[in-house]
N, C-alpha and C positions, 0 to 999 in steps of 0.2 A: 089340477097343483094350482098353492096359489106361491107364489113364488116370492122366494127372500132371499137374502146374502148370502147367509147360515144355512149348508146341508143338512138335514135335516133325516136321521137311522131309526129306524127299528131291528132289532133285534129279537129275537126269537128263541130259546135253547139256553135261559142261567140258569151255566153250570158254569163249566171252567172255559169250552170255548166264545161259551157268548159272551164270560160277564169279561172274558180279557180282551174283547171286540168291541165289547163297548168303550169300557174302562180305557181304553186308547185312543179309539175312538174320539169321547168328550174329549178329552185330556187337550187335544188338536186341533182342538175346535168347531168340531160338525158339538151340532144338538142331535141328544143321543136317547131315548126312548128303549127302553127292557119292559119286554112285553111279559108279565106276571102270570100263572094262574090261579094264584088264590092272593085272597085281605092279606094272608099272612105273609108272603111272599113277598106280597109288597112292603109291608113294613120292617121286616128283617132289613131285604137290601138298600133303603134306604134310608138307612142307619147305618148305614155300611158295616155288616153282618155277611163278611162272607166262604159261604157253603166250602170253598175247596181247598185249599192251600195249593196258592204259589206267589212265592216272592215277589214284594210292595203291589202286589195286586190290592190288597184290598189302603193304600195307601190312596194307590192313585183313585182308586173308585170313591173313597170318603174327599180325595183333593176336585177331584169335576163333580159330587155332592154340591159340596158345598160353591162352589164359581157357581151354581146352573143351569153347568149346559151337561149333571147327569137327570133324569132321574126313571121311577120305575111307577109302570102304572098296572092294571087290569087290563086287558083286548078291552075298548070298547068304540060305537059309533062313535062316539062323540070326537075322541081324536083326529085330526086332520090326515090329508093324507101326502106319507112322509114320499123324500126324496129313495131312500136308499135298504128297500125292506131286506131282511137279512134272515136265514134262517141258518142258526148255529146249534143247533140240536145236538148234546153226545149221546148218539142213539145207543136207543139199549141191548146188551144180549141176553143170551139164557145159559145154562149152562155150560152147553157147546159151546156156545159161543156163536150160534147163531142169532142173528141183527133181529128187527123186529121193527119198520118204520111204521107204524100204527099211531105213534104217536105223535111226528115229524107229520103223517098224511090229515094227521085230523089236524097238528097247526095250517097246512096249508088252507085246508077249506074252511077255517076260520077265519082265516085274514085275509080271502083273494077280495074283498068289496074292495081292500087299500090299492088292488092294482089295477094302475089305470094304463094308458099305452106311455107312458115319458116316465113312469116310477119305474125302477131298475132292484129286478129280484136276482139275492146272489144267495147261494147257496154256499154253508164247507160242513151243513154235514157226514157222519160216515157211510153209506149211500152203496149199493149194488146196482152196481154197472146196470147202465139205460133205464131208472129211476128217474133220473132227471129228464127225459127224453119222454115221459109217463105225466107227471108233471107237468111240461108242455102242452101236450093234449089229453090235459083234465081240466087244463085251466079254456085252456079255447072255447070248449065244447062251455065251459059257462060266462066267456067271453064273447066272445065271436073276431077272439084278436088270440093272437100269438105273442105274450108278454116279453120282454128285455128279460131276458133270464141266462145264470152267469156261475159257474160255480169251480172252485179255485179248491186247489185238493192242497189245504195248510197242513204243517204239521208241527204242531204249535210243541208238544213237548210240555208234561211238566217237571219246570224249577226252570225254565226258560222259552220259559212262555210270551213276555210284553217283548222280548228283546227280537226273540223270533216273529213276532207278527207284526210290529215295526219294520223287518228289515225280512219279508220271508226265507227266504232257501228256496222253495221253489214257487219264484214268480211265472207263474202260468195264470186265467185262465180257460175256462170251455167255455164257448159264449154258439148262442142260435143266434145272435145277430153283432158281426164283429163293426163294426161302428160303436157301437156301446163304451169299447177298451178305455177311450179316454175316461169319459167316465166313472168309469171304473178303478182304475187311478189314479184318480182326485184324492181317493181312501188313503194312497198309501205313497207320499210325495219322496219319502225315501228310498225307494227305487225306483230307479233308471228306466226299463223296459223290463216289459210285461213277453211271455209271451203266448200266442194263442192256438188256440184250439179244438175241437166240438167240445158240446158237454159229456158228451161217451169217450173222447178222449183222455177229458182230463180227474173224470170218474174213473177210469182203470188205469189212469197217472200215479194219482193217488192210491188205492188198490195196491199196484203192482211196486210203489216202495213200501209198501207194509209188510207184503211176504217177500220181497228179500230182508228185508228186516228177521222178519217172522226164518226165514230162513240161515241167513247168516250165526243166528242166534240155536238151532239146530244141529247146524253139522259141524259147532264146533261142542256143539254139548253129544253128537256122536263122535264124533276123533274124540272125545273122552271118552269115549267104553270101549274103540276099540285100542287107547291107547291103556286101561288097569287092566286091557287081557297081552301086554308083550309088558309087562309090572316099567312104563315108559310116564313120563308124569301129563297127561296134558296137557293143563296152565301152561305147561314151560315153549311147550310144540307149538302151544297158540298163541302167542308172544311172539315166538323169533320166526310165526308167520309172516303175524303184524310188518317186519320189515320192508321188507320185500312192499315195492315199491307201489306195483298190482294192485296191493290187498287196501295197506296202509293201516292208522292206528282207530279210526271210526267206526269202524263196523265194528257190533257186540260178537266179535268169536269169543271167545275165554267162555271157556265149558263155565259149568251152573245150574241156577237152576231155569226146571222151560216155560217161556214166557209164559203169563200171565196175564190180568188184567182187560181183557176183553177189545182193548182198539188191536196188535196183533191180528189173533185169532180170528175177531171178526171179519177182517181182509182174504182172512187165507180159507175161509169155509167158505166166505162170497166168489171168489175166483176155482175153487173146487168145486162149483156147481154150472162151472161154464162148460159146456158141448163141447170138446176136445178127439181126433180121433185115439191118443192113448188115453184108456181107460185106467193105465198106473203108471200117471203123469206123476211127477217131483211135483208140484203144487197138487196133486191129489195125496200127496204122501206128507207130508208136512204133519196135520193135524195131529195124525197119526205116532209120527214117530214123536211127537213135543207129549203127546200123550203117554206117549212108552219112560220114557224122559221121569215121569215126576214115577211116576206108577217104580217107578227103579232108584231113584230114588228113596218112595218111603221104604221099601223091602230095604236096605243100606244099614237106615236105621233101624230096622226093625229085629233089624239081624243082630247089628251092635248093643244094643239091650240084652240079646238072648244070652249070647255070646257072654257078652260081659255082665253079667245080670244088675245090669242099671233096671230101676224102676221108680225112678224121677228124673225128666225131664226140662231140658229148659231152648224155648224156638227164641230170639236173638232177630228180630224184626215182627211185623208183623203184616206190612203194609204190600202192596205186590210188587216196590220198584221203588227205590227213594227216591228223595223228594219231591211225597206224595205227603196225605192222608189217608188216603180213601182204601178201604179196604176188598173194592169190586171185586170179586173174580181174583179174589189173594189166593195165590199157590201156598205164600203158608198157611194160609187157613186149613189147602186140602193135603197139609200134612200135618196136621194138628188129626183132621178126622181121621188117614191114610192112619196113627198109628196113637190112637184111643187106648185100646183096647189093649195094647201090650204093654201098659205106662201102667202104673202109680198113680203113679203125676203129673200134669201138666203142664208149666207153667210160659210166661209169655212175654216179653221188652220192647218195648216200639217207642226209641225218640217223640213221634204222635201222639200217643194213647191218650194223653189229654182233650184231643184233639175229633178223635174219630167220630163221626156223626151215623155207621156200624155197629151195632151189639155182634158184641162178642161170642160166641158162646158161652154155656155157665160152666159146663166143665172147664174150660181154658183159664186154670190164675194168673191174672194182668198184673204184674211189677209197676210198682213207677218209679226202682228203682233198681239198673241191673246188674247195680253189684248184691243187692240182698236177692235177685234173685242167683246168681252166681253161688251164692253162698248154698242157697235154696238144693237143689239137685247137685247130681250127676256126670248127667250129659249134655253136654251141649252145639245148639247145630245154628251154625250159623243164616238163616234163612231169607235177611234183605241186609246184603251188607250197612247197614248205616256205617260212616265214622268213628259215630260217637261208639259204633261196638268195635269194632276193628284195632279205637283205641284204646279202650279200656282191657281185651282180651292182652295186646302186647305189652302193655305198662302191669297188670294184673299175672299173669302164663297160666298156666295151666296149672300148677298142683298136678291134684293125683286128677284132676275131673278127662273127660273124654268128651274130646270135640271136635265134629264132622263139621269139617267147612264146606260147599262144594263150587265156591269159586277161586278156594287155591288162593285164596289173597292175603294170607297168615304162614305160609306156602317155608317165608322164606327168617319165617320167625323161629318156625314149632316145627321146623321136619326132623327138628335129628328127635323127639319125643317121640315117646313109646306112643304114649296115647289122642295121640294128632290123625285126621285121616281127612283126605279131599283128594274129589271124583276123580280118573286119570291120574291119578299119585300114586307113586311110586312101592305106595303102604293100603293102597284102596281095599274094599273089603268086599267085593267084588266074590 
């Protein structure tokens, strides 16, 4: 490997994880190459087009492109060996949140020629436990040495990814060679200390974090249904629970939609397959409970329409969460599928619709204006609690419209309105 003063980093995985990392490292002065699968991807990224919404990412990427510290290229044998080779895939999931590692292993195989004894390999892809050990053994059979391999349990979060990458909230590396910690820490100059563990412990740490968050969501939703049966306000119960210092206000306990998008579900599915002595343990029940919550909400929406003879419904929010433009594994689209046969007209609004990359169902009428959708339908459902949506409804009022608010975010404004309902609320429709 050619020694240079500026360290070189190759990044594979040109979506949220990889693009954030590439842009940040390039802005920090590293020489970064994003490795792409097609000429079209190379041209688009080198032109500064970012395929995923993340505040500040496009500006940071363009700044690094203009400074010459960042470029995007096709994988080629003519590229020199880097100092760091990073695999940062947003691993794919199917409709049941089961992960596919096919693309990840394909890229490991395609790039193994760049792995020399002093190259540091870093993986942040969301993977089933023991995947890194399998990578090590596969590479050893090809290279006749064990490469320097690290796994970092990143947790970027859409909307806050740049700051969280610069200052990792979980500063941990899983390492097969502890002596490589210094070289890895160089990539994160703002972090004074990293903890270390084995590769599989780091993979399990990442999975455990997401499963804990999934448990929190599921717990809040189940408490919501229990509150329904007692005529109590589940949203209020969970808000007050967060006053307890051992709980705090950061955990996603507030009742609402089931978790979706693939990120939490992927790790739930990964860990529920792990052998344990209890075939009916807590982790093994999370995904089923979450799926039940989705069916429950869909049935409540359908029943609302039937009881009130409502034929036109509007879905307010189409992305799987706020602060993103992606529709990947979006629960609001599952709501559409679940209620499609019960209404004559279904419209949708999302403030990010102008930059959607995925196609919407043809029968879902997309509105550019929330005001136009509001005037067109009889029943509204808050499916993603964007601030724009909450502010509009607070300002407009309900009038004769029916509103289902699974999150209870408008309970203080509309709790006395006869056509307002939220799950876990005193007038839930169960």
